[in-house]
C-alpha positions in Angstrom: 92.3 -27.4 0.4 92.9 -23.9 1.7 90.5 -22.1 4.0 89.6 -19.7 1.2 88.7 -22.6 -1.1 86.5 -24.2 1.5 84.6 -20.9 2.0 83.8 -20.6 -1.7 82.6 -24.3 -1.8 80.3 -23.7 1.1 78.9 -20.5 -0.4 78.2 -22.3 -3.7 76.5 -25.1 -2.0 74.2 -22.8 0.0 73.2 -21.0 -3.2 72.4 -24.3 -4.9 70.3 -25.5 -2.0 68.4 -22.2 -1.9 67.7 -22.4 -5.6 66.4 -26.0 -5.4 64.3 -25.1 -2.4 62.7 -22.2 -4.2 61.9 -24.4 -7.3 60.3 -27.0 -5.0 58.2 -24.4 -3.2 57.0 -23.0 -6.5 55.6 -26.5 -7.5 54.0 -27.0 -4.0 50.3 -26.4 -3.1 49.9 -22.7 -2.2 48.7 -21.6 1.2 45.0 -20.5 1.5 44.4 -17.1 0.0 43.4 -15.6 3.3 46.8 -16.3 4.7 48.7 -14.7 1.7 49.7 -11.0 1.7 47.4 -8.8 -0.4 48.8 -7.9 -3.8 48.7 -4.2 -3.7 49.0 -3.7 -7.4 45.6 -5.5 -7.8 43.6 -4.8 -4.6 45.2 -1.7 -3.1 47.1 -1.6 0.1 45.7 -3.6 3.1 43.6 -1.6 5.6 45.3 -1.4 9.0 43.2 -3.0 11.7 42.8 0.3 13.5 41.0 1.8 10.5 38.7 -1.1 9.7 35.0 -0.2 10.2 32.8 -2.1 12.6 29.0 -2.0 12.1 26.5 -2.6 14.8 22.7 -2.7 14.2 19.7 -3.2 16.5 16.0 -2.6 16.8 15.2 -0.3 19.7 13.9 -2.7 22.4 10.6 -2.0 24.1 10.7 0.3 27.2 14.3 1.4 26.2 15.8 4.7 25.2 18.6 5.5 22.8 20.8 6.1 25.8 20.3 2.5 26.8 21.4 1.2 23.4 24.4 3.5 23.0 25.6 2.7 26.5 25.5 -1.0 25.6 27.6 -0.1 22.6 30.2 1.5 24.8 29.3 5.2 24.5 30.2 7.4 27.5 27.4 9.4 29.0 29.0 12.7 28.0 29.3 11.6 24.4 25.6 10.5 24.3 24.6 13.9 25.8 26.6 15.7 23.1 25.2 13.6 20.3 21.6 14.2 21.4 22.0 17.9 21.9 23.9 18.6 18.7 21.5 16.6 16.4 18.3 17.8 18.0 17.5 20.3 15.3 17.5 17.6 12.7 15.6 15.0 14.8 15.0 14.6 18.6 16.6 11.2 19.4 15.1 11.3 22.9 11.9 10.2 21.1 13.0 7.0 19.5 10.3 4.3 18.9 10.5 0.7 19.9 11.1 -1.6 16.9 12.8 1.1 14.8 16.3 0.4 13.4 19.4 1.9 14.9 22.8 1.3 13.2 26.3 2.5 14.2 29.6 2.5 12.3 32.9 3.0 14.1 36.6 2.2 13.9 38.2 -0.6 15.8 39.5 1.8 18.4 36.0 3.1 19.0 36.2 6.3 16.9 32.7 7.3 15.8 32.0 7.2 12.0 28.3 7.3 11.3 24.9 6.6 13.0 21.5 5.9 11.3 18.1 5.9 12.9 14.9 5.0 11.0 12.4 7.7 11.8 9.6 6.0 9.9 9.3 3.8 6.8 10.4 6.7 4.5 12.8 8.9 6.5 15.9 8.2 8.4 18.4 10.3 10.4 22.1 10.3 9.5 24.6 11.4 12.1 28.3 12.1 11.2 31.1 13.7 13.1 33.5 16.5 12.2 35.5 19.4 13.5 32.3 21.1 14.7 30.9 18.0 16.5 28.0 15.8 15.6 26.0 16.8 12.5 22.5 15.3 11.8 20.4 15.4 8.6 17.2 13.6 7.6 17.2 11.7 4.4 14.3 10.2 2.4 14.4 6.7 0.9 13.5 6.4 -2.8 11.1 3.5 -3.1 10.4 1.3 -6.0 6.7 1.2 -6.3 4.6 -1.7 -7.8 0.9 -1.4 -8.5 -0.8 -4.7 -7.5 -4.2 -6.0 -8.5 -5.7 -8.5 -6.1 -9.0 -10.2 -5.5 -10.2 -12.7 -2.8 -13.3 -14.3 -1.4 -13.6 -14.4 2.4 -14.1 -17.8 4.0 -13.7 -16.9 7.7 -12.2 -13.5 8.1 -10.7 -10.7 6.0 -7.5 -10.9 8.0 -6.9 -14.6 7.3 -7.9 -14.3 3.7 -5.4 -11.5 3.0 -2.6 -13.3 4.9 -3.3 -16.5 2.9 -2.8 -14.4 -0.2 0.6 -13.3 1.0 -0.3 -9.9 2.4 0.1 -8.5 5.9 -2.3 -7.2 8.5 -1.4 -3.6 7.6 -3.3 -4.0 4.4 -6.3 -5.1 6.4 -6.1 -1.9 8.4 -5.9 0.2 5.2 -9.0 -1.5 3.9 -10.8 -0.9 7.2 -9.9 2.8 7.2 -11.2 3.2 3.7 -14.4 1.2 3.9 -15.4 1.6 7.6 -18.3 4.0 6.8 -20.0 1.5 4.5 -18.9 -2.0 5.6 -19.7 -3.3 9.0 -16.5 -5.3 9.7 -18.1 -6.9 12.8 -20.6 -8.7 10.5 -18.4 -10.0 7.6 -20.2 -13.0 6.0 -18.8 -16.0 4.2 -18.5 -15.4 0.5 -18.1 -11.6 0.9 -15.4 -10.6 -1.5 -13.1 -7.8 -2.4 -11.0 -6.5 -5.3 -8.1 -4.1 -4.9 -5.7 -2.0 -6.9 -3.0 -0.8 -4.5 0.7 0.1 -4.3 3.5 -1.8 -2.6 6.7 0.0 -1.9 10.1 -1.7 -2.0 13.6 -0.6 -1.0 16.6 -2.6 -2.2 14.3 -5.3 -3.3 12.6 -5.7 0.0 9.0 -4.8 0.8 8.8 -1.9 3.2 5.2 -0.7 3.3 1.9 -0.3 1.4 1.2 2.8 -0.6 -2.0 4.3 -1.8 -5.1 2.3 -2.6 -6.2 3.3 -6.1 -9.5 1.6 -6.2 -11.5 -1.0 -4.3 -14.7 -3.0 -4.6 -16.0 -4.7 -1.5 -19.1 -7.0 -1.8 -20.8 -7.3 1.6 -24.1 -9.1 2.1 -24.7 -9.1 -1.6 -24.1 -5.3 -2.0 -21.1 -3.9 -3.8 -19.4 -0.9 -2.2 -16.7 1.1 -4.2 -14.0 3.6 -3.4 -12.0 5.4 -6.1 -9.0 7.6 -5.5 -9.3 11.0 -7.0 -7.4 14.3 -6.5 -9.9 17.0 -5.4 -8.7 19.6 -5.4 -5.5 18.7 -7.3 -2.9 17.6 -4.7 -5.5 16.5 -2.1 -6.2 12.8 -2.3 -9.9 11.9 -1.5 -12.0 8.8 -2.1 -15.4 8.7 -3.7 -18.1 6.1 -4.3 -19.4 5.2 -7.7 -21.8 8.1 -7.8 -19.1 10.6 -6.8 -20.2 11.0 -3.2 -17.5 11.1 -0.5 -16.7 7.8 1.0 -16.2 9.3 4.4 -19.5 9.5 6.2 -20.7 11.4 9.3 -20.1 8.5 11.7 -17.9 5.4 11.8 -19.7 2.1 11.5 -18.1 0.9 14.8 -16.0 2.9 17.3 -13.0 0.4 17.0 -10.2 -0.4 14.6 -10.9 -4.1 14.7 -13.9 -6.4 14.4 -15.7 -7.1 17.7 -18.8 -9.2 18.3 -22.1 -7.5 19.1 -23.2 -9.0 22.4 -26.4 -7.1 22.8 -28.4 -5.1 20.2 -30.6 -2.0 20.4 -34.0 -2.8 22.1 -36.9 -1.1 23.8 -37.3 -4.1 26.1 -34.3 -6.2 27.1 -33.8 -8.4 30.2 -30.8 -6.9 31.9 -28.2 -9.6 32.6 -27.4 -8.2 36.1 -30.6 -6.7 37.5 -32.8 -9.3 35.8 -35.3 -6.5 35.1 -36.7 -5.9 31.6 -35.9 -2.4 30.5 -34.9 -0.5 27.3 -31.3 -1.0 26.0 -30.8 2.1 23.9 -27.4 1.3 22.4 -25.3 -1.6 21.1 -23.0 -3.6 23.3 -19.7 -4.7 21.7 -17.8 -7.5 23.5 -14.1 -6.5 23.4 -11.1 -7.3 25.5 -10.3 -5.1 28.5 -8.2 -2.1 27.5 -9.2 -2.1 23.8 -9.0 1.5 22.5 -12.4 3.2 21.9 -12.5 5.7 19.0 -14.6 8.8 18.5 -17.1 7.8 15.8 -17.1 11.4 14.5 -15.4 14.7 15.1 -16.9 16.8 18.0 -16.4 18.2 21.4 -16.4 16.3 24.7 -19.4 17.3 26.9 -19.1 14.7 29.6 -16.2 12.6 30.8 -16.5 10.9 34.2 -18.5 8.5 36.3 -22.2 8.1 35.5 -23.8 5.6 37.9 -24.7 2.3 36.3 -22.9 3.4 33.1 -19.6 3.5 34.9 -16.9 5.6 33.3 -18.5 7.3 30.4 -17.6 9.8 27.6 -20.2 11.9 25.7 -19.3 13.8 22.5 -21.5 16.4 20.8 -21.1 16.6 17.1 -21.5 19.5 14.6 -24.8 18.1 13.3 -26.4 18.2 16.7 -26.0 14.5 17.3 -24.4 13.1 20.5 -22.6 9.8 20.9 -22.0 8.1 24.3 -19.4 5.4 25.3 -20.2 3.5 28.5 -18.4 1.1 30.9 -14.9 2.4 30.1 -11.9 1.3 32.2 -10.1 4.5 31.4 -11.0 7.9 30.0 -8.5 9.5 27.8 -10.2 12.9 27.1 -11.4 15.9 29.2 -14.6 17.9 29.1 -14.4 20.7 26.5 -11.7 19.0 24.5 -12.2 18.8 20.7 -11.6 15.3 19.2 -11.1 14.1 15.6 -12.9 11.3 14.0 -11.1 8.0 14.9 -9.2 9.6 17.9 -8.8 7.5 21.0 -11.2 8.6 23.8 -11.0 5.7 26.2 -10.4 2.1 26.9 -12.9 -0.8 27.1 -13.7 -1.9 30.6 -16.5 -3.2 32.8 -17.2 -0.3 35.2 -20.7 0.4 36.5 -23.4 -2.3 36.1 -21.7 -4.8 33.8 -21.0 -8.5 33.7 -17.8 -8.3 31.8 -15.6 -6.0 29.6 -17.6 -4.4 26.7 -18.6 -1.1 25.2 -22.1 0.2 25.3 -22.3 2.6 22.3 -25.2 5.0 21.9 -26.3 7.8 19.5 -28.9 10.6 20.1 -30.2 13.1 17.6 -30.5 16.8 18.2 -33.8 16.4 20.1 -32.2 13.8 22.4 -33.9 10.8 21.0 -31.9 7.6 21.0 -31.3 6.0 17.6 -30.2 2.5 16.6 -26.5 2.9 15.7 -26.8 0.0 13.2 -29.3 2.1 11.2 -28.0 5.7 11.6 -24.2 5.6 11.7 -23.8 5.8 7.9 -25.4 9.2 7.3 -24.7 10.6 3.8 -21.5 12.6 3.3 -22.1 16.3 2.8 -19.5 16.7 0.1 -18.8 15.0 -3.2 -17.0 15.6 -6.5 -17.7 19.2 -7.6 -19.9 19.6 -10.7 -17.1 21.1 -12.7 -14.8 18.1 -12.1 -17.4 15.4 -12.4 -16.6 14.4 -16.0 -12.9 14.0 -15.1 -13.9 11.9 -12.1 -16.1 9.7 -14.3 -13.3 9.1 -16.7 -10.9 8.1 -13.8 -13.6 6.0 -12.2 -14.5 4.1 -15.5 -10.9 3.2 -16.2 -10.4 2.0 -12.6 -13.7 0.1 -12.8 -12.6 -1.6 -16.0 -9.5 -2.8 -14.2 -11.5 -4.0 -11.1 -13.8 -6.0 -13.3 -10.9 -7.8 -14.8 -9.5 -9.0 -11.5 -10.5 -12.6 -10.7 -11.7 -13.6 -7.3 -9.8 -16.8 -6.7 -11.3 -19.1 -4.0 -9.0 -21.9 -4.9 -6.1 -20.0 -3.4 -7.8 -19.6 -0.1 -8.4 -23.3 0.7 -5.5 -23.5 3.2 -6.4 -21.5 6.3 -3.7 -19.0 7.4 -3.5 -17.8 10.9 -2.0 -14.3 11.6 0.7 -14.5 14.3 
């Protein structure tokens, strides 16, 4: 066999082996899909690693700034400074809040793509980058809103009752803010009950926050209190009782956001726990934890803020109707003499300064003649405004429709058997 013939035989043999090998591989089990090259005609070309987007997300930690978070993510101090300065007109990122979401998108090589910061439940800041540097804009989420009708009978506390029904503490606060002029939440009784028509807002199927309360009935001590949402004037949301009087009264029932026990009531002859001398106690003592925020029970102007002998650190506020309220034994004063305060504004923190056995607030009310009044009897003075006469018929129609819906809501004690504890 010549050399040329041997070369042809070898070439033919190699071709035959290759063909058999390909046929055998076609019948074999394929490699996992993730190890196969992407078929560009179906999925498009593969993205090079350097252009793949990385996403980082974090809640702002307590006692942290956005600089702390961005430095953890590898931002240089100069880049952070530029970002804060160039987006300040849209939103000042120097004022981020603990617990709010911050998200970053960047390329694998660290190139900035996009940043998002949740300003509040509805608004978020979007930061992008271009030829002119960082650009910021505030966008608003479009919520899906559901109107919920809910009733419950209180077994131990309003908080535990609502939590056992699947709601959160924020709804408790919303109820408190609406009914605080009529319902003494420090004296909730077993078998008090409530019925609610309210909104829940969802984003991408997840609950975000509560919306407006449309109507409410709260039965406390055998008395039914109502609040109905009504636009008066149009575009301004207000709440009125069944008769069309404003729900908001002259004074808060209690100068706190939460329920606190009354440790000593109004009396003209009480044995003082420290001096052991019987003397008048012209206010109400609320036992509350040290540092609890104390709220102005009505709008007014601060006429005293400082140390007052046995009263310790004290704040006095004079109100437009001539009444004066006093807040004694504070650990810290948060206002100054001459300062105007709004109803519900923080004016101090609970303490035990002066002649006191433990942390509590001594809360007092005086009329225009300086006479001390029992706060339990005089804090719910009638509101001075109600539904205008020319809008009363429209209000009644709205009220009657909401009342019909409230009456149809069942109070379901069977759902409240299992005690729930708020965390």
